[in-house]
Each structure stands twice: as C-alpha cells, then as structure tokens.
C-alpha positions as CSV (number, residue, x, y, z in Angstrom):
1,M,141.5,35.0,43.5
2,P,141.8,31.3,44.4
3,Q,143.1,29.0,41.8
4,S,141.2,25.6,41.0
5,V,142.5,22.5,39.6
6,Y,140.3,19.9,37.6
7,K,140.9,16.2,37.0
8,V,139.5,14.6,33.8
9,I,138.7,10.9,33.5
10,E,137.2,8.7,30.8
11,L,134.2,6.6,31.5
12,I,131.9,4.3,29.3
13,G,128.3,4.2,30.0
14,T,125.9,1.6,28.3
15,S,122.1,1.6,27.5
16,T,119.9,-0.8,25.8
17,K,117.8,2.5,24.8
18,S,120.1,5.2,23.4
19,W,123.7,6.9,23.4
20,E,122.0,9.8,25.5
21,E,120.8,7.3,28.3
22,A,124.5,5.3,28.1
23,A,125.8,8.9,28.7
24,K,123.6,9.7,31.4
25,A,124.2,6.6,33.3
26,A,127.9,7.2,33.1
27,V,127.5,10.8,34.6
28,E,125.0,9.6,37.4
29,R,127.2,6.7,38.4
30,A,130.3,9.0,38.5
31,A,128.2,11.4,40.7
32,E,127.9,8.7,43.3
33,T,131.5,8.7,44.3
34,L,132.8,12.0,43.0
35,R,132.2,15.5,44.2
36,D,131.9,18.7,42.1
37,L,131.3,17.3,38.6
38,R,131.9,20.0,36.1
39,V,131.8,19.0,32.5
40,A,131.2,15.9,30.4
41,E,132.5,15.7,26.8
42,V,131.3,12.9,24.4
43,V,134.4,11.3,23.0
44,V,133.0,8.4,21.1
45,Q,129.7,6.7,20.5
46,D,129.4,3.0,19.4
47,L,127.1,0.1,19.3
48,V,127.2,-3.7,20.4
49,I,125.8,-5.8,17.5
50,T,124.8,-9.3,18.1
51,D,123.4,-11.5,15.4
52,G,122.9,-8.3,13.3
53,K,120.8,-6.4,15.8
54,V,121.8,-3.7,18.2
55,E,122.2,-5.1,21.6
56,A,123.4,-2.0,23.4
57,Y,124.6,1.7,23.0
58,R,127.7,2.6,24.4
59,T,129.0,6.4,25.1
60,K,132.6,7.1,26.1
61,I,132.8,10.5,27.9
62,K,135.6,12.6,29.5
63,I,134.1,14.2,32.8
64,S,135.9,16.8,35.0
65,F,135.6,17.3,38.6
66,K,137.4,19.6,41.1
67,Y,140.5,18.3,42.4
68,E,141.1,18.3,46.1
69,G,144.6,17.2,46.8
70,H,146.5,17.6,50.0
71,Q,147.7,21.3,50.7
C-alpha cells in the first residue's frame, strides 16, 4: 500500500457576515492554487471591532493537502 504525506498550512479568512463565511472564503481561496485539499480545522475565531461595532469576522484554519514532492 503506498504511503501518503500531507502538508498543513494556516490561513485566515475574513467576512462581514459570519465566521462560517470567513472559513469558507479561506478554503475556497486555497482551492484555487492547491490540489487535493483534505481537512480544515478551525483554530481561532475572532472579530474586528471598529467604534464598538463588528466590522469583520475572522476565522483561522489549518488546512491539509497531499504533499507531492520530488521522488
């Protein structure tokens, strides 16, 4: 059985609507340049506050994808 190796990176997505939309933005952007995405784990959720109002939702994720190095 062949062995696989996965690389994990951290990304931060932002949204003016929700943490879920922020996570979705990060995953969809990563999918534009990375292949074979596997799992995304939410690490941190926070808010950007301006003048006492929520300006943006931010979600930090760790996302893994299959590593295809030189053999």
